[in-house]
C-alpha positions, 0 to 999 in steps of 0.5 A, spaced: 643 621 108 642 625 114 637 622 119 631 627 122 633 631 128 632 628 135 628 634 137 623 633 131 623 626 133 621 628 141 616 633 138 613 627 134 612 623 140 609 628 144 604 629 139 602 622 138 602 621 146 597 627 146 593 624 140 593 617 143 590 619 150 585 623 147 583 617 143 583 613 149 576 616 151 573 615 144 568 609 143 570 605 137 565 609 132 560 609 137 560 602 139 562 599 146 568 595 146 569 589 150 573 589 156 580 586 155 577 580 160 572 578 155 577 577 150 577 569 149 584 566 148 584 560 143 589 554 142 594 556 136 591 555 129 594 555 122 590 557 116 596 557 110 596 549 110 589 548 108 586 555 107 582 554 113 583 554 120 586 548 123 589 547 130 596 547 130 597 541 134 592 537 128 596 540 122 599 534 117 604 539 114 611 542 117 608 548 120 612 554 124 608 560 127 612 566 129 607 570 133 606 577 135 608 575 142 615 573 140 616 579 135 615 584 141 619 580 146 625 580 141 624 586 138 624 584 131 623 590 127 623 586 120 620 580 118 627 577 115 629 578 122 623 573 125 624 568 119 632 567 121 629 563 127 625 558 123 627 551 121 629 549 114 629 557 112 635 561 110 635 568 109 641 572 105 641 579 105 646 584 101 649 589 106 645 592 111 638 595 112 634 595 106 639 590 102 636 585 097 633 580 102 632 573 099 629 567 103 631 560 101 626 555 104 628 547 104 634 548 099 629 551 093 631 558 090 628 564 092 623 564 087 621 557 089 618 560 096 611 564 095 610 570 100 603 572 102 600 578 106 593 577 108 592 572 103 595 576 097 601 574 093 607 578 093 611 575 088 614 580 082 612 578 075 619 580 073 623 577 077 619 571 080 621 572 087 619 577 093 624 582 096 624 582 104 628 588 105 623 593 106 618 589 110 617 591 117 613 587 123 608 593 125 601 591 126 603 583 124 599 578 128 603 572 126 607 569 120 606 562 118 611 558 114 609 552 111 614 547 108 614 543 102 611 543 095 604 547 096 602 548 089 596 544 089 593 550 094 597 556 091 599 555 084 606 557 081 612 559 086 610 554 092 615 549 090 619 550 097 613 552 101 609 558 103 610 564 108 604 568 110 604 574 114 597 576 117 595 582 120 593 584 127 585 584 128 583 589 133 579 586 139 577 590 146 577 597 148 580 602 143 588 601 145 593 607 142 600 605 143 607 608 141 614 606 141 621 609 140 628 606 139 635 609 137 641 605 137 648 604 133 649 607 126 645 613 128 638 609 127 632 611 130 625 608 129 618 610 131 611 607 131 604 608 133 598 604 133 591 604 134 587 597 135 580 595 138 573 592 136 566 590 138 562 585 136 560 589 130 566 592 128 574 591 129 580 595 127 587 595 127 592 601 124 599 602 125 605 607 122 612 606 123 618 610 121 625 608 120 632 612 119 639 609 119 645 612 117 648 605 116 654 602 114 658 600 107 654 595 104 660 593 100 665 589 104 670 594 108 675 589 108 676 590 100 677 598 102 670 600 102 668 605 107 662 610 104 656 609 109 649 607 105 643 609 109 636 607 109 629 610 110 623 606 111 616 609 112 610 604 113 603 604 114 598 598 115 591 597 117 585 592 118 578 593 118 573 588 119 565 589 119 561 583 122 553 584 119 547 579 118 549 572 121 556 570 120 557 574 115 564 579 115 567 584 110 574 586 111 579 590 108 586 590 109 592 594 106 599 595 107 603 601 104 611 602 104 615 607 102 623 606 102 629 609 100 636 605 100 643 608 098 646 602 094 653 600 092 655 598 085 660 593 082 667 594 080 672 589 076 676 586 082 679 581 078 681 583 071 685 576 070 678 572 071 674 578 069 670 577 076 666 583 079 665 585 086 661 590 090 664 597 091 663 604 094 658 608 089 656 614 093 651 617 088 647 610 087 640 611 090 634 606 090 627 608 091 621 603 092 614 604 093 610 598 095 602 597 096 597 591 097 590 592 098 585 586 099 577 586 100 574 580 103 567 578 104 565 571 108 558 569 108 554 563 109 550 560 103 546 555 107 547 550 113 554 547 112 556 551 106 560 558 106 564 562 101 569 567 101 570 572 095 576 576 095 579 582 090 586 584 091 591 589 088 598 589 089 603 594 086 611 595 087 615 600 083 622 600 083 627 606 081 634 606 081 638 613 080 646 614 079 649 619 075 655 615 075 653 609 071 647 608 066 647 601 068 644 603 075 638 607 072 632 603 071 625 603 073 621 597 074 614 596 075 610 590 078 602 589 079 597 584 080 590 584 080 586 577 083 580 574 084 579 569 089 572 565 090 572 559 095 567 555 098 567 550 104 562 545 104 562 541 110 560 534 108 560 530 114 562 531 122 569 529 119 569 532 112 570 539 109 571 540 102 574 546 099 573 548 092 576 554 089 577 559 083 582 564 082 583 569 076 590 573 076 593 578 072 600 580 073 603 586 069 611 587 069 614 593 066 621 594 065 623 601 062 626 601 056 625 593 056 618 590 056 611 591 058 607 584 058 602 581 062 601 574 065 594 571 066 592 565 070 586 561 071 586 556 076 581 551 079 582 547 086 579 542 090 582 540 097 578 535 102 580 534 109 577 528 112 578 528 120 575 523 124 581 524 129 585 521 131 586 520 124 587 525 119 587 525 111 588 531 106 587 530 099 588 536 093 588 537 086 589 543 082 589 545 075 592 552 072 591 555 065 597 560 063 597 564 057 604 564 057 606 557 058 600 553 058 597 548 063 599 545 069 596 540 074 598 539 081 596 534 087 598 533 094 596 528 099 598 528 107 596 524 113 597 524 120 595 520 126 595 523 133 596 519 139 593 523 145 595 518 151 602 519 149 602 526 146 605 523 139 603 525 132 606 522 126 605 525 119 607 524 112 606 528 105 607 528 098 606 533 093 608 536 086 609 543 085 611 548 079 614 555 077 612 558 071 618 562 067 618 570 069 617 575 065 624 577 065 625 570 062 620 570 057 621 578 054 627 581 057 631 584 050 637 580 048 637 575 054 630 572 054 627 565 051 620 565 049 620 557 049 621 556 056 617 551 060 615 551 067 620 548 073 617 542 076 618 538 083 616 532 087 617 532 094 615 528 100 616 528 107 615 524 114 615 526 121 614 525 128 612 530 134 612 528 141 610 531 147 613 530 154 612 532 161 605 534 160 606 538 154 612 542 157 617 539 153 616 538 145 620 535 140 619 534 133 623 531 127 622 531 119 625 528 114 624 531 107 626 530 100 625 534 093 627 533 086 626 539 081 627 538 074 627 543 068 630 548 072 631 555 069 639 557 068 642 563 064 646 559 059 652 564 057 657 564 051 664 564 055 667 568 049 661 573 048 658 573 055 651 573 051 646 568 052 639 566 055 635 562 060 634 555 058 631 549 062 637 545 063 638 543 070 635 538 075 636 539 082 635 534 088 634 536 096 634 532 102 635 533 109 632 533 116 629 538 121 629 537 128 626 542 133 625 542 141 622 547 146 622 546 153 620 550 159 623 546 165 622 552 170 617 557 170 622 562 169 626 559 164 624 557 156 628 554 151 627 553 144 632 550 138 632 548 131 637 544 127 637 543 119 642 538 116 641 538 108 644 536 102 643 540 095 645 537 089 645 540 082 644 533 078 647 536 072 654 538 075 654 535 081 655 541 085 652 544 091 646 549 090 649 556 092 648 559 098 645 553 102 649 551 108 649 544 109 648 545 117 644 550 120 642 551 127 639 556 132 636 557 139 633 561 144 634 561 152 629 566 155 630 567 162 625 571 167 628 573 173 622 577 176 615 578 173 617 585 170 623 582 166 625 578 161 632 576 157 632 573 151 639 570 148 639 568 141 644 564 138 644 562 130 649 558 127 650 557 119 655 552 116 659 553 110 656 554 103 658 556 096 656 563 093 656 561 086 653 555 082 660 553 080 662 552 087 668 557 086 667 562 092 666 559 098 663 562 104 665 561 111 661 558 117 659 563 122 656 564 129 652 570 131 649 571 138 644 576 139 640 579 146 634 582 148 631 585 154 625 587 157 623 591 163 615 593 165 616 599 169 608 599 169 603 595 166 603 599 160 610 602 160 616 598 158 623 599 157 627 595 152 634 594 149 637 589 144 644 587 142 646 584 135 652 581 134 654 580 141 661 578 140 662 582 134 663 576 129 665 578 122 662 574 117 658 575 110 651 572 108 653 574 100 660 574 098 663 581 098 657 584 102 658 587 109 654 585 115 653 589 122 658 589 127 656 589 135 650 594 135 646 596 141 639 599 141 634 601 146 627 604 147 620 604 150 613 602 148 607 605 151 600 603 151 594 607 153 
């Protein structure tokens, strides 16, 4: 793959500059926008934990928020890069940009983490998981991570927790923006955006393009040298219209086109019949992803509001390789959903949320199957908040056309000590994950009699502020037990088999977080996770889950116009396979990011990944990036 010529990129940026400058003088669809000084600021809130806005300081769940400011200051280009900094969350990527990227939340499988974009579930019906490899960060307002079983509010696939990506909402006068970045591996990235809003109408739009020549996905230590490139075009929009009194109609959409050069597999150990990633110069995968949601929020009467959402997401994956029939495939996933939620204020301290969800998921594998999963669900979630005491209780009933019905519940409580800046909290919940369409229907390798995986989890934690909020410390102990785990059971002679409900797992651990600002020019943050995982049938550790994981950031502001962030990430020893026969060594990676504001609206930035050129693997046999340098600029108008 050859990246686009530099002259074409410069012409593109000049064109954007002209259009953006012209747009600046246009009123937002005839409406006068508010000045930036009129835009109010609020304390951080979390939506995912309860489906309604709750101040983060009053959340009873374990929550992490990665906001837009953090994403911009560290120049995080993909969502997976941002997630690596969250406690209790492990990201595994097979090779460089565009490689399959999985999230393991609190020791669960990648299929135990539900992923939402603006409230729309992104899980693929065929695999039961979401691949973060193509999801970039443009037009994202924040990322909310809620840890622990969340099936009571979100149904299947939320055993380990929920990750929700929330798109930016436009505010103030029309503000065009443009950025350009270039760096190692012949990498180029351009973004353009436009946002703004008035009392009646708001908008936020963006487009981005990423090209990189990349490096070999298969390990270079094994003699693989062929570079694997990647291209990504992404578009995002959020449009809102406020009408009548407290009524709002909103459309959100995201569209991704990606082209990924992949490597294949070869027999690297003929005696033990072990396959390893190897160079494949002609294997190309194309992915097209889209998500659309139309949401109407309106009051019914005083103390009673409702939200009605229609959504559609699609994902088409095509692999082409003239050298191997195995690498030629076409997989289509789509999901249509209706969500109808009612929020009833029962008293000054009590909010009851009732909801109905209808979901129709389709999965199609070329030459394999074309099937649907249809699910209907009802849930109730009551928040009793006579602060400083908080008590949340919820129950949910799911009815699925393939695996029957499931009932889940959750209880969580917290108590706030305002005088000392303390919060104690605890939660208990159940969860489930239904079998995927691959599990149920893939020809020759399926089992139509599979039952859902089920979990029971609890946690207890404390959050403490010191020095008038300049220092914050949090600690949480958690435990989750999963039964009916679905594993592929094969015959050791024929290698044929099918998935079975044969395993049980136990995960327990401790998460510790710290943030501090001892001086105005110095900001510190750190997170540490100690976790034990066990397959209770075999006694083995669960694959790709490190026992120890730590990370931290030191942010220095040597002058008003400059900021430097130093990130450190440590991942402990773990195993690549369920049998614990392939160990992966621990590693420490250091990254740098720097910003310099040339003017109020022009910023130069640079970042260094893998500063000390550490060699490591996140998945056995797959390469990771060496020392890498990137730089560019960002302008608003």
